[in-house]
C-alpha positions in Angstrom: 55.0 60.4 51.5 56.4 57.1 50.7 54.3 55.3 53.2 51.1 57.1 51.6 51.7 55.8 48.0 51.5 51.9 48.9 48.2 52.5 50.5 46.8 54.6 47.6 47.9 51.5 45.3 46.1 49.2 47.6 43.0 51.2 47.6 43.0 51.7 43.8 43.7 48.0 43.3 40.8 46.8 45.4 38.3 49.6 44.3 39.0 48.3 40.5 39.0 44.4 41.4 36.5 43.9 44.2 33.5 44.6 41.8 34.7 41.8 39.5 35.4 39.7 42.2 32.0 40.1 43.5 30.2 39.4 40.2 31.9 36.1 39.8 31.8 35.1 43.5 30.0 32.0 42.3 33.0 30.9 40.4 35.8 32.4 42.4 37.2 31.7 45.6 39.1 35.0 46.5 42.7 34.8 48.1 44.1 38.2 47.5 47.3 39.2 49.1 49.4 42.2 49.1 53.0 42.2 48.0 55.7 44.5 48.6 58.2 44.8 45.9 61.0 47.1 44.7 58.6 49.3 42.9 55.8 49.3 45.5 52.9 47.4 47.1 51.1 45.1 44.6 47.8 43.0 45.0 48.1 39.3 43.9 44.8 37.1 43.6 44.6 33.3 43.1 41.3 31.8 41.9 40.1 28.2 42.1 36.8 27.1 40.3 34.0 26.3 42.6 33.1 22.4 42.1 29.7 22.0 40.7 27.0 20.7 42.8 26.1 18.1 40.3 28.2 15.1 39.5 29.0 14.5 35.8 26.6 12.4 33.8 27.4 8.9 33.1 26.4 7.3 29.8 24.2 4.0 30.3 25.4 1.3 28.3 21.9 0.2 27.5 20.9 3.6 26.0 23.9 4.1 23.6 22.7 5.2 20.4 23.7 2.7 17.7 24.0 2.9 13.8 20.7 1.4 13.2 17.6 3.7 14.3 14.0 3.7 13.4 14.4 6.5 11.0 17.1 4.5 9.1 15.0 1.3 9.0 12.0 3.5 7.7 14.2 5.0 5.1 15.5 1.6 4.0 12.2 0.1 4.0 10.9 2.9 1.7 13.9 2.5 -0.6 13.4 -1.3 -0.7 9.7 -0.8 -1.8 10.3 1.7 -4.4 13.1 -0.7 -5.9 10.7 -3.6 -5.8 7.8 -1.8 -7.5 10.2 -0.8 -10.2 11.5 -4.2 -10.7 8.0 -5.5 -10.9 7.1 -3.0 -13.3 10.1 -3.9 -15.5 9.1 -7.6 -15.2 5.7 -6.7 -16.3 6.7 -4.5 -19.3 9.1 -7.4 -20.4 6.2 -10.0 -20.3 4.1 -7.6 -22.2 6.8 -7.1 -24.8 7.2 -10.9 -25.2 3.4 -11.2 -25.6 3.4 -8.7 -28.3 6.5 -10.5 -30.0 4.6 -13.6 -29.8 1.4 -12.3 -31.0 3.6 -10.9 -34.1 5.2 -14.2 -34.8 1.9 -15.9 -34.9 0.8 -13.4 -37.1 3.8 -14.2 -39.4 2.8 -17.9 -39.1 -0.8 -16.9 -40.4 -2.6 -19.2 -38.4 -6.2 -18.5 -38.1 -8.5 -16.5 -40.2 -12.2 -16.0 -41.3 -14.8 -18.6 -41.8 -18.3 -18.4 -43.2 -20.3 -21.5 -42.2 -23.9 -22.6 -41.0 -24.5 -23.7 -37.5 -26.5 -26.8 -36.3 -29.7 -24.8 -36.3 -29.4 -23.6 -40.0 -28.3 -19.9 -39.1 -25.4 -18.6 -41.0 -22.2 -17.9 -38.9 -19.2 -16.0 -39.7 -16.1 -15.8 -37.6 -16.7 -12.2 -36.8 -19.8 -13.3 -34.9 -17.7 -14.6 -32.2 -15.6 -11.4 -31.8 -15.7 -10.0 -28.4 -15.6 -13.6 -26.6 -13.1 -16.3 -26.1 -13.6 -19.3 -28.3 -12.1 -23.0 -28.1 -12.2 -24.4 -31.8 -12.0 -27.9 -32.7 -12.0 -29.6 -36.1 -13.7 -33.2 -36.4 -16.4 -35.5 -37.5 -19.4 -37.1 -36.0 -18.5 -40.6 -37.1 -15.0 -40.3 -35.3 -14.9 -43.6 -33.0 -12.8 -42.4 -30.2 -10.5 -39.4 -30.6 -12.9 -36.8 -31.2 -15.5 -37.8 -28.4 -12.5 -37.8 -25.8 -11.3 -34.2 -27.4 -14.8 -32.9 -26.9 -15.3 -34.3 -23.5 -12.0 -32.6 -22.5 -13.3 -29.3 -24.0 -16.3 -29.6 -22.0 -14.3 -30.0 -18.8 -12.4 -26.8 -19.7 -15.5 -24.9 -20.4 -17.2 -25.7 -17.2 -13.8 -24.9 -15.3 -13.4 -21.5 -16.8 -17.1 -20.7 -16.1 -16.4 -21.3 -12.4 -13.1 -19.3 -12.1 -13.3 -15.8 -11.0 -9.8 -14.9 -12.7 -11.0 -16.3 -16.2 -13.5 -15.4 -18.8 -16.1 -17.8 -20.2 -15.1 -19.6 -23.6 -17.3 -20.5 -26.4 -16.9 -23.9 -27.7 -17.1 -24.5 -31.5 -16.9 -27.6 -33.7 -16.3 -27.6 -37.2 -16.8 -30.7 -39.2 -14.2 -32.0 -41.7 -16.9 -34.4 -43.3 -19.5 -32.2 -44.6 -21.1 -35.1 -46.7 -22.3 -37.2 -43.7 -22.4 -34.4 -41.0 -25.6 -32.7 -41.8 -26.9 -29.9 -39.4 -29.2 -32.4 -37.6 -26.5 -34.8 -37.3 -24.2 -32.4 -35.6 -26.8 -31.1 -33.3 -27.5 -34.6 -32.0 -23.9 -35.5 -31.9 -23.0 -32.4 -29.8 -25.8 -32.5 -27.3 -23.7 -35.5 -25.7 -21.0 -33.2 -24.6 -22.1 -29.7 -23.7 -25.0 -27.4 -24.2 -22.9 -24.5 -25.1 -21.3 -26.2 -28.2 -22.0 -24.9 -31.6 -21.6 -27.1 -34.4 -20.8 -25.6 -38.0 -20.8 -27.0 -41.6 -20.8 -25.9 -45.0 -19.9 -26.8 -48.5 -16.7 -28.4 -49.6 -15.1 -25.2 -50.6 -16.2 -23.4 -47.1 -15.1 -26.2 -45.1 -11.6 -26.4 -47.2 -11.2 -22.5 -46.7 -11.8 -22.8 -42.8 -9.3 -25.8 -42.8 -6.6 -24.0 -44.6 -6.9 -20.9 -42.4 -6.1 -23.0 -39.3 -3.6 -25.3 -41.0 -5.9 -28.4 -40.3 -5.0 -31.3 -42.3 -7.9 -34.0 -43.3 -8.4 -36.7 -45.6 -10.9 -39.2 -46.0 -9.8 -42.9 -45.9 -10.9 -45.9 -47.9 -14.8 -46.9 -48.0 -15.7 -50.3 -46.6 -18.4 -52.5 -47.7 -21.0 -50.4 -45.8 -19.8 -47.2 -47.6 -18.3 -46.1 -44.0 -15.0 -44.5 -43.9 -12.6 -42.7 -41.5 -11.2 -39.2 -41.9 -7.7 -38.7 -40.9 -7.4 -35.1 -39.5 -5.3 -32.8 -37.2 -6.3 -33.3 -33.6 -5.8 -29.9 -32.0 -8.0 -27.4 -30.0 -7.5 -23.8 -30.7 -7.6 -21.0 -28.5 -8.9 -17.7 -30.0 -9.0 -14.4 -28.4 -11.9 -11.7 -28.4 -10.2 -9.9 -31.2 -10.4 -13.0 -33.4 -6.8 -13.9 -33.4 -5.3 -17.3 -32.7 -3.5 -17.3 -29.5 -2.5 -20.9 -28.5 -3.1 -24.4 -29.2 -3.7 -27.6 -27.2 -2.8 -31.1 -28.7 -4.1 -34.6 -27.8 -1.4 -34.8 -25.0 -2.6 -31.8 -23.1 -4.9 -32.5 -20.1 -8.0 -30.5 -19.2 -6.1 -29.1 -16.2 -3.4 -28.0 -18.1 -5.6 -26.3 -20.6 -7.5 -24.3 -18.1 -4.2 -23.2 -16.6 -2.9 -22.1 -19.8 -6.0 -20.4 -20.9 -6.2 -18.5 -17.7 -2.7 -17.5 -18.2 -3.5 -16.2 -21.9 -6.7 -14.4 -20.8 -4.8 -12.5 -18.1 -1.8 -11.5 -20.6 -4.4 -10.3 -23.0 -6.2 -8.1 -20.4 -3.1 -6.6 -19.5 -1.8 -5.9 -23.0 -5.1 -4.3 -23.6 -4.9 -2.0 -20.6 -1.4 -1.4 -21.7 -2.3 -0.2 -25.1 -5.4 1.6 -23.8 -3.0 3.6 -21.4 -0.5 4.3 -24.3 -3.1 5.4 -26.6 -4.6 7.8 -23.5 -1.0 9.1 -23.0 -0.5 10.1 -26.7 -3.9 11.8 -26.8 -3.1 13.8 -23.7 
């Protein structure tokens, strides 16, 4: 009976373990042995893992993924574009705010205003007639020996340059006499033909001329007369830039060249258009 029990234990052990060993034959290498002890016969099994048929992968040094990828570069570029756009927007808003402040300060200086005169063709002209266009305004007189001709020639160069620029608007040159006693309509018309066909000359009564000069802070004073009853009129030598709303924008003295005037006028025109678009956008936003 003692010899039968070990055989039974061995049979039972093999019956229980063999299915498991067969199911894992690809992983296990069987090495089962019987062992006789004080309490009977036992089955011992040791297992070793079958080596893999494929060798372990080796990382290639050249294909190692670094901290910078195409996705990170794209994200950085997108973020940079957003920040740049925001900075440009802030800069533009600041420039518009400065332009509005300058316009407000110029309004406080009270330069510019209405005039009611007659042009060199005898047609009544008011300042409102020139609204909707840029104006270059100069005060002078036809008997001026050198300063007025130089300034009017410079204005003619500026007018031609603005006409040729795609980024600028045309400007209407105006001439207001400070010597209405000698500068008749006919005299002004003949005088301005020498400079530019777009020039419009304006004259009027002493009171009308005085009112126009006060509006633009123009000083003028007739000097002493000589034996031929000729005299020189001392006056302010300034060219005024007026926007389409009829407001004074900038001025250019005798020391400014035509090129400097063109560059400054083009900048002022661009700022005016941007400010108008900004005001229109703000008004539309309020309405919506």
